[in-house]
N, C-alpha and C positions, 0 to 999 in steps of 0.2 A: 546352887544350890549343891552341897557337897553329899557323895554318894559314899558312902561305906564299902568296901566289899567284904564280904563273908569268906570266913572259910570254913571249907570244910572240916568238922568235927568227930568223935564218933558216936555224940548222941544228937547228930541231925538226925534229923526225921525223914526228912525229904526223900522221897524216892532217885534212884540215878538212873534215867530214861536212856541217857546215853550207852553207857557199857551191856549195858540187859542189852539193849538192842543189837549192839556189836556181837556181843557174844552167843546172841538166837543165831544172827546172818552166819557166819563164821560157823555152826553148829548145822545150819540146815546146808551149806555149801558142804560140808565133810562128811554131811550123813547122806545128801543126795548122789542119785544115783550116775555113776559115771560109763557116760557108755559116748561109743561113736557117732555124733549127728552128721546124718546125710540128707543133704538138700539137691535138689533139681534146681538150676536157672534155666529158663527155655533163653537157647542163642540168641534171640530176636527179642530178647524184653529190649536191649536199649538200642535200638534200631529207630522207636520212634522219637526217640531223645537226643540221639546223632541226628538223624533229620532236621530238627530243630535246631540244635547248638550251633553246626556245620557251618551256617553260613554267617551266623554272629560272629565266630571265629573266623570265619574269611572278613567279615568288617572290620572286625577290630586291629587284624594282621598288619591290614591294609593301610587301614588310619593312621600304625605306627611307622608305616613306611615312609607313608606320607608328612608326614610330622619328621621322622628323621632326615628327608631331602629338604623341607625348608628348612628345618632348623640350621643346616649344612649350610646352602645353600646364602644363609645368613650372616652366618659363622666366617664362612669366604671374603663374603663384601665388606666385614668390620675387617679382618685380619688388613681386607687386601685396601680398604679407608684408610685405617691405620699405619699401615705400613707405605704407603705414600707421603701422608702428611707427615712421618719420621725422616724422610727423603727430602723432603719438600720437591718433591716430583709432583704436577698437576697429570692424573688419569686423563685418559680419553673419552669423551660419550660414550655413555655406553647405548646401545642400541637394542633393540627389542629381541635380535636372535640370543644374544649372550645374557639374559636372562634366567 
């Protein structure tokens, strides 16, 4: 199906709601009272949110640190294996303490 695009002409009787709405919005903002807004925020309003989210932030940071150590250990073992293979050396068997 081919759709034809109609262009707006002077004889078009359809209402143009977007420019009218935009004009009304700009007029309302321009004529509105421009006063300073004063608000009070309770100092302890973030306390419960902090108490709820802080353990999750600590858990996420701990998980990232553990993953970083795990990846670093794997990378070190991989580099050691590649270097040993390239030199043609045999590495001594690992002890549980080396892990």
